[in-house]
N, CA, C and O atoms as a Tinker XYZ file with bonds, in Angstrom:
   312  protein
     1  N     54.018000    4.098000   83.645000    73     2
     2  CA    54.201000    5.459000   84.160000    64     1     3
     3  C     55.483000    6.009000   83.513000    63     2     4     5
     4  O     55.490000    7.176000   83.123000    81     3
     5  N     56.580000    5.218000   83.379000    73     3     6
     6  CA    57.721000    5.664000   82.797000    64     5     7
     7  C     57.560000    6.002000   81.298000    63     6     8     9
     8  O     58.157000    6.966000   80.817000    81     7
     9  N     56.781000    5.237000   80.583000    73     7    10
    10  CA    56.605000    5.381000   79.169000    64     9    11
    11  C     55.877000    6.689000   78.977000    63    10    12    13
    12  O     56.411000    7.515000   78.237000    81    11
    13  N     54.766000    6.973000   79.530000    73    11    14
    14  CA    53.917000    8.091000   79.298000    64    13    15
    15  C     54.399000    9.346000   79.980000    63    14    16    17
    16  O     54.406000   10.407000   79.357000    81    15
    17  N     54.816000    9.271000   81.272000    73    15    18
    18  CA    55.114000   10.472000   82.093000    64    17    19
    19  C     56.645000   10.715000   82.296000    63    18    20    21
    20  O     57.023000   11.824000   82.672000    81    19
    21  N     57.534000    9.708000   82.058000    73    19    22
    22  CA    58.882000    9.815000   82.348000    64    21    23
    23  C     59.300000    9.659000   83.757000    63    22    24    25
    24  O     60.389000   10.114000   84.107000    81    23
    25  N     58.513000    9.046000   84.607000    73    23    26
    26  CA    58.941000    8.778000   85.942000    64    25    27
    27  C     59.902000    7.633000   85.961000    63    26    28    29
    28  O     59.577000    6.523000   85.539000    81    27
    29  N     61.171000    7.919000   86.485000    73    27    30
    30  CA    62.182000    6.931000   86.513000    64    29    31
    31  C     62.229000    6.219000   87.807000    63    30    32    33
    32  O     62.283000    6.871000   88.850000    81    31
    33  N     62.212000    4.875000   87.816000    73    31    34
    34  CA    62.208000    4.114000   89.025000    64    33    35
    35  C     63.606000    3.534000   89.216000    63    34    36    37
    36  O     64.072000    2.751000   88.389000    81    35
    37  N     64.272000    3.912000   90.295000    73    35    38
    38  CA    65.691000    3.388000   90.599000    64    37    39
    39  C     65.600000    1.902000   90.809000    63    38    40    41
    40  O     64.643000    1.373000   91.373000    81    39
    41  N     66.655000    1.240000   90.321000    73    39    42
    42  CA    66.804000   -0.195000   90.445000    64    41    43
    43  C     65.743000   -1.003000   89.838000    63    42    44    45
    44  O     65.592000   -2.168000   90.206000    81    43
    45  N     64.968000   -0.463000   88.906000    73    43    46
    46  CA    64.051000   -1.257000   88.090000    64    45    47
    47  C     64.699000   -2.073000   87.037000    63    46    48    49
    48  O     65.377000   -1.518000   86.172000    81    47
    49  N     64.523000   -3.412000   87.059000    73    47    50
    50  CA    65.362000   -4.216000   86.174000    64    49    51
    51  C     64.982000   -4.124000   84.655000    63    50    52    53
    52  O     65.768000   -4.510000   83.789000    81    51
    53  N     63.755000   -3.602000   84.363000    73    51    54
    54  CA    63.299000   -3.691000   82.958000    64    53    55
    55  C     62.414000   -2.510000   82.594000    63    54    56    57
    56  O     61.206000   -2.670000   82.417000    81    55
    57  N     62.999000   -1.337000   82.482000    73    55    58
    58  CA    62.278000   -0.059000   82.010000    64    57    59
    59  C     62.272000   -0.199000   80.454000    63    58    60    61
    60  O     63.316000   -0.207000   79.801000    81    59
    61  N     61.043000   -0.309000   79.911000    73    59    62
    62  CA    60.951000   -0.271000   78.459000    64    61    63
    63  C     59.657000    0.396000   78.033000    63    62    64    65
    64  O     58.765000    0.570000   78.864000    81    63
    65  N     59.527000    0.759000   76.828000    73    63    66
    66  CA    58.373000    1.331000   76.316000    64    65    67
    67  C     57.301000    0.269000   76.019000    63    66    68    69
    68  O     57.626000   -0.751000   75.411000    81    67
    69  N     56.062000    0.464000   76.416000    73    67    70
    70  CA    54.973000   -0.400000   76.235000    64    69    71
    71  C     53.975000    0.076000   75.223000    63    70    72    73
    72  O     53.598000   -0.651000   74.304000    81    71
    73  N     53.538000    1.336000   75.403000    73    71    74
    74  CA    52.490000    1.960000   74.581000    64    73    75
    75  C     53.015000    2.729000   73.404000    63    74    76    77
    76  O     52.244000    2.994000   72.482000    81    75
    77  N     54.313000    3.119000   73.367000    73    75    78
    78  CA    54.887000    3.826000   72.237000    64    77    79
    79  C     55.886000    3.021000   71.516000    63    78    80    81
    80  O     56.217000    1.912000   71.935000    81    79
    81  N     56.389000    3.552000   70.423000    73    79    82
    82  CA    57.425000    2.789000   69.596000    64    81    83
    83  C     58.790000    2.887000   70.419000    63    82    84    85
    84  O     59.017000    3.740000   71.277000    81    83
    85  N     59.644000    1.894000   70.025000    73    83    86
    86  CA    60.901000    1.857000   70.687000    64    85    87
    87  C     61.778000    3.073000   70.440000    63    86    88    89
    88  O     62.539000    3.464000   71.324000    81    87
    89  N     61.695000    3.673000   69.280000    73    87    90
    90  CA    62.510000    4.865000   68.914000    64    89    91
    91  C     61.800000    6.214000   69.356000    63    90    92    93
    92  O     62.295000    7.301000   69.056000    81    91
    93  N     60.672000    6.108000   70.049000    73    91    94
    94  CA    59.933000    7.283000   70.403000    64    93    95
    95  C     60.766000    8.047000   71.393000    63    94    96    97
    96  O     61.354000    7.472000   72.309000    81    95
    97  N     60.819000    9.510000   71.180000    73    95    98
    98  CA    61.550000   10.280000   72.121000    64    97    99
    99  C     60.575000   11.212000   72.838000    63    98   100   101
   100  O     59.699000   11.771000   72.179000    81    99
   101  N     60.677000   11.402000   74.111000    73    99   102
   102  CA    59.825000   12.120000   74.942000    64   101   103
   103  C     58.807000   11.266000   75.677000    63   102   104   105
   104  O     58.818000   10.038000   75.587000    81   103
   105  N     57.928000   11.940000   76.405000    73   103   106
   106  CA    56.885000   11.303000   77.147000    64   105   107
   107  C     55.617000   12.088000   76.856000    63   106   108   109
   108  O     55.472000   13.236000   77.276000    81   107
   109  N     54.662000   11.429000   76.100000    73   107   110
   110  CA    53.540000   12.266000   75.553000    64   109   111
   111  C     52.430000   12.727000   76.559000    63   110   112   113
   112  O     51.585000   13.543000   76.191000    81   111
   113  N     52.429000   12.206000   77.835000    73   111   114
   114  CA    51.427000   12.742000   78.714000    64   113   115
   115  C     51.897000   13.898000   79.618000    63   114   116   117
   116  O     51.173000   14.381000   80.488000    81   115
   117  N     53.124000   14.303000   79.365000    73   115   118
   118  CA    53.676000   15.502000   80.132000    64   117   119
   119  C     53.173000   16.752000   79.596000    63   118   120   121
   120  O     52.829000   16.816000   78.416000    81   119
   121  N     53.104000   17.778000   80.396000    73   119   122
   122  CA    52.496000   19.076000   79.966000    64   121   123
   123  C     53.474000   19.768000   78.975000    63   122   124   125
   124  O     53.025000   20.547000   78.134000    81   123
   125  N     54.732000   19.512000   79.053000    73   123   126
   126  CA    55.739000   20.130000   78.182000    64   125   127
   127  C     55.792000   19.507000   76.772000    63   126   128   129
   128  O     56.501000   20.013000   75.903000    81   127
   129  N     55.042000   18.406000   76.545000    73   127   130
   130  CA    55.076000   17.724000   75.298000    64   129   131
   131  C     54.079000   18.440000   74.395000    63   130   132   133
   132  O     52.938000   18.696000   74.779000    81   131
   133  N     54.551000   18.767000   73.153000    73   131   134
   134  CA    53.551000   19.521000   72.223000    64   133   135
   135  C     52.417000   18.593000   71.748000    63   134   136   137
   136  O     52.654000   17.395000   71.596000    81   135
   137  N     51.300000   19.056000   71.529000    73   135   138
   138  CA    50.144000   18.326000   71.087000    64   137   139
   139  C     50.373000   17.486000   69.814000    63   138   140   141
   140  O     50.064000   16.295000   69.769000    81   139
   141  N     50.952000   18.181000   68.737000    73   139   142
   142  CA    51.184000   17.431000   67.502000    64   141   143
   143  C     52.365000   16.437000   67.604000    63   142   144   145
   144  O     52.513000   15.587000   66.726000    81   143
   145  N     53.203000   16.526000   68.651000    73   143   146
   146  CA    54.372000   15.683000   68.821000    64   145   147
   147  C     55.605000   16.355000   68.125000    63   146   148   149
   148  O     55.587000   17.529000   67.756000    81   147
   149  N     56.635000   15.549000   67.982000    73   147   150
   150  CA    57.838000   16.118000   67.353000    64   149   151
   151  C     57.985000   15.550000   65.991000    63   150   152   153
   152  O     58.592000   16.217000   65.153000    81   151
   153  N     57.487000   14.372000   65.672000    73   151   154
   154  CA    57.653000   13.785000   64.392000    64   153   155
   155  C     56.376000   13.287000   63.765000    63   154   156   157
   156  O     55.409000   13.017000   64.477000    81   155
   157  N     56.344000   13.158000   62.464000    73   155   158
   158  CA    55.186000   12.623000   61.775000    64   157   159
   159  C     55.651000   11.337000   61.178000    63   158   160   161
   160  O     56.647000   11.313000   60.456000    81   159
   161  N     54.958000   10.264000   61.458000    73   159   162
   162  CA    55.205000    8.931000   60.872000    64   161   163
   163  C     54.119000    8.678000   59.852000    63   162   164   165
   164  O     52.934000    8.724000   60.184000    81   163
   165  N     54.504000    8.411000   58.609000    73   163   166
   166  CA    53.515000    8.090000   57.577000    64   165   167
   167  C     54.127000    7.078000   56.562000    63   166   168   169
   168  O     55.341000    6.873000   56.552000    81   167
   169  N     53.311000    6.476000   55.747000    73   167   170
   170  CA    53.707000    5.555000   54.708000    64   169   171
   171  C     53.864000    6.375000   53.458000    63   170   172   173
   172  O     52.931000    7.093000   53.100000    81   171
   173  N     54.957000    6.316000   52.787000    73   171   174
   174  CA    55.134000    7.029000   51.458000    64   173   175
   175  C     54.938000    5.985000   50.316000    63   174   176   177
   176  O     55.668000    5.000000   50.195000    81   175
   177  N     53.916000    6.270000   49.503000    73   175   178
   178  CA    53.611000    5.359000   48.408000    64   177   179
   179  C     54.754000    5.274000   47.332000    63   178   180   181
   180  O     55.026000    4.221000   46.755000    81   179
   181  N     55.372000    6.409000   47.118000    73   179   182
   182  CA    56.510000    6.466000   46.077000    64   181   183
   183  C     57.703000    5.631000   46.498000    63   182   184   185
   184  O     58.284000    4.863000   45.731000    81   183
   185  N     58.046000    5.839000   47.833000    73   183   186
   186  CA    59.301000    5.161000   48.365000    64   185   187
   187  C     58.890000    3.722000   48.788000    63   186   188   189
   188  O     59.768000    2.869000   48.918000    81   187
   189  N     57.626000    3.438000   49.000000    73   187   190
   190  CA    57.195000    2.115000   49.471000    64   189   191
   191  C     57.774000    1.783000   50.797000    63   190   192   193
   192  O     58.199000    0.650000   51.021000    81   191
   193  N     57.807000    2.786000   51.736000    73   191   194
   194  CA    58.289000    2.576000   52.979000    64   193   195
   195  C     57.737000    3.574000   53.970000    63   194   196   197
   196  O     57.082000    4.542000   53.583000    81   195
   197  N     58.002000    3.343000   55.273000    73   195   198
   198  CA    57.517000    4.224000   56.362000    64   197   199
   199  C     58.560000    5.396000   56.408000    63   198   200   201
   200  O     59.767000    5.155000   56.429000    81   199
   201  N     58.086000    6.599000   56.422000    73   199   202
   202  CA    58.863000    7.824000   56.469000    64   201   203
   203  C     58.642000    8.498000   57.832000    63   202   204   205
   204  O     57.494000    8.654000   58.251000    81   203
   205  N     59.704000    8.899000   58.527000    73   203   206
   206  CA    59.616000    9.645000   59.716000    64   205   207
   207  C     60.123000   11.015000   59.479000    63   206   208   209
   208  O     61.305000   11.159000   59.166000    81   207
   209  N     59.304000   12.074000   59.605000    73   207   210
   210  CA    59.662000   13.431000   59.344000    64   209   211
   211  C     59.507000   14.349000   60.507000    63   210   212   213
   212  O     58.530000   14.151000   61.230000    81   211
   213  N     60.339000   15.347000   60.806000    73   211   214
   214  CA    60.200000   16.302000   61.904000    64   213   215
   215  C     59.080000   17.180000   61.522000    63   214   216   217
   216  O     58.899000   17.531000   60.356000    81   215
   217  N     58.276000   17.559000   62.572000    73   215   218
   218  CA    57.144000   18.434000   62.423000    64   217   219
   219  C     57.667000   19.899000   62.750000    63   218   220   221
   220  O     58.361000   20.106000   63.745000    81   219
   221  N     57.326000   20.842000   61.922000    73   219   222
   222  CA    57.689000   22.209000   62.083000    64   221   223
   223  C     56.643000   22.773000   63.013000    63   222   224   225
   224  O     55.470000   22.853000   62.648000    81   223
   225  N     57.039000   23.162000   64.196000    73   223   226
   226  CA    56.117000   23.764000   65.210000    64   225   227
   227  C     55.931000   25.163000   64.792000    63   226   228   229
   228  O     56.903000   25.892000   64.595000    81   227
   229  N     54.609000   25.599000   64.639000    73   227   230
   230  CA    54.239000   26.897000   64.165000    64   229   231
   231  C     54.526000   28.004000   65.210000    63   230   232   233
   232  O     54.824000   29.149000   64.871000    81   231
   233  N     54.419000   27.595000   66.520000    73   231   234
   234  CA    54.631000   28.568000   67.605000    64   233   235
   235  C     55.726000   28.123000   68.584000    63   234   236   237
   236  O     55.464000   27.316000   69.475000    81   235
   237  N     56.892000   28.619000   68.431000    73   235   238
   238  CA    57.920000   28.298000   69.417000    64   237   239
   239  C     57.691000   29.152000   70.605000    63   238   240   241
   240  O     57.867000   28.684000   71.730000    81   239
   241  N     57.328000   30.319000   70.433000    73   239   242
   242  CA    57.044000   31.307000   71.492000    64   241   243
   243  C     55.767000   31.984000   71.219000    63   242   244   245
   244  O     55.527000   32.470000   70.114000    81   243
   245  N     54.894000   32.029000   72.265000    73   243   246
   246  CA    53.647000   32.789000   72.057000    64   245   247
   247  C     53.685000   34.188000   72.690000    63   246   248   249
   248  O     54.126000   34.364000   73.826000    81   247
   249  N     53.227000   35.132000   71.951000    73   247   250
   250  CA    53.192000   36.479000   72.457000    64   249   251
   251  C     51.720000   36.804000   72.458000    63   250   252   253
   252  O     51.081000   36.799000   71.405000    81   251
   253  N     51.173000   37.086000   73.616000    73   251   254
   254  CA    49.746000   37.343000   73.735000    64   253   255
   255  C     49.573000   38.922000   73.653000    63   254   256   257
   256  O     50.247000   39.671000   74.361000    81   255
   257  N     48.692000   39.349000   72.805000    73   255   258
   258  CA    48.339000   40.801000   72.716000    64   257   259
   259  C     47.127000   40.946000   73.702000    63   258   260   261
   260  O     46.032000   40.426000   73.489000    81   259
   261  N     47.417000   41.664000   74.739000    73   259   262
   262  CA    46.343000   41.787000   75.802000    64   261   263
   263  C     45.365000   42.907000   75.577000    63   262   264   265
   264  O     44.466000   43.132000   76.387000    81   263
   265  N     45.542000   43.632000   74.445000    73   263   266
   266  CA    44.505000   44.696000   74.193000    64   265   267
   267  C     43.178000   44.074000   73.732000    63   266   268   269
   268  O     43.171000   43.122000   72.951000    81   267
   269  N     42.083000   44.607000   74.211000    73   267   270
   270  CA    40.835000   44.140000   73.756000    64   269   271
   271  C     40.185000   45.090000   72.875000    63   270   272   273
   272  O     40.538000   46.270000   72.887000    81   271
   273  N     39.219000   44.651000   72.075000    73   271   274
   274  CA    38.507000   45.589000   71.210000    64   273   275
   275  C     37.706000   46.605000   72.014000    63   274   276   277
   276  O     37.325000   47.638000   71.464000    81   275
   277  N     37.437000   46.359000   73.277000    73   275   278
   278  CA    36.586000   47.257000   74.075000    64   277   279
   279  C     37.386000   48.511000   74.431000    63   278   280   281
   280  O     36.776000   49.529000   74.758000    81   279
   281  N     38.675000   48.489000   74.384000    73   279   282
   282  CA    39.371000   49.713000   74.666000    64   281   283
   283  C     39.377000   50.699000   73.598000    63   282   284   285
   284  O     39.798000   51.827000   73.855000    81   283
   285  N     38.954000   50.408000   72.404000    73   283   286
   286  CA    38.872000   51.313000   71.263000    64   285   287
   287  C     37.658000   52.138000   71.255000    63   286   288   289
   288  O     37.653000   53.175000   70.591000    81   287
   289  N     36.545000   51.748000   71.984000    73   287   290
   290  CA    35.347000   52.593000   72.056000    64   289   291
   291  C     35.586000   53.836000   72.836000    63   290   292   293
   292  O     36.368000   53.823000   73.786000    81   291
   293  N     34.917000   54.961000   72.461000    73   291   294
   294  CA    35.003000   56.155000   73.205000    64   293   295
   295  C     34.349000   55.969000   74.591000    63   294   296   297
   296  O     33.376000   55.227000   74.725000    81   295
   297  N     34.886000   56.641000   75.605000    73   295   298
   298  CA    34.275000   56.521000   76.924000    64   297   299
   299  C     33.117000   57.440000   77.020000    63   298   300   301
   300  O     33.165000   58.592000   76.588000    81   299
   301  N     32.060000   56.914000   77.599000    73   299   302
   302  CA    30.819000   57.687000   77.656000    64   301   303
   303  C     30.559000   58.066000   79.122000    63   302   304   305
   304  O     30.545000   57.169000   79.965000    81   303
   305  N     30.365000   59.267000   79.451000    73   303   306
   306  CA    30.092000   59.672000   80.846000    64   305   307
   307  C     28.624000   59.694000   81.044000    63   306   308   309
   308  O     27.885000   60.094000   80.145000    81   307
   309  N     28.166000   59.275000   82.202000    73   307   310
   310  CA    26.753000   59.132000   82.511000    64   309   311
   311  C     26.212000   60.372000   83.193000    63   310   312
   312  O     25.029000   60.426000   83.527000    81   311
């Protein structure tokens, strides 16, 4: 529960990550965790090692345009 959701248990003698890496930041099952995550872990053939790079989130803030295409049609009286 602590690893995935971040629920902290007081006086627990051994809180550690079980399902994620030791250097993993955040808790992936929480609603505020972004779907792509914060970092990309991949193997680089040129460097012959594992590379950890930050992911650029495309939407930091979403602005929803609430206009619908139906508002552009002329109103017809019956």
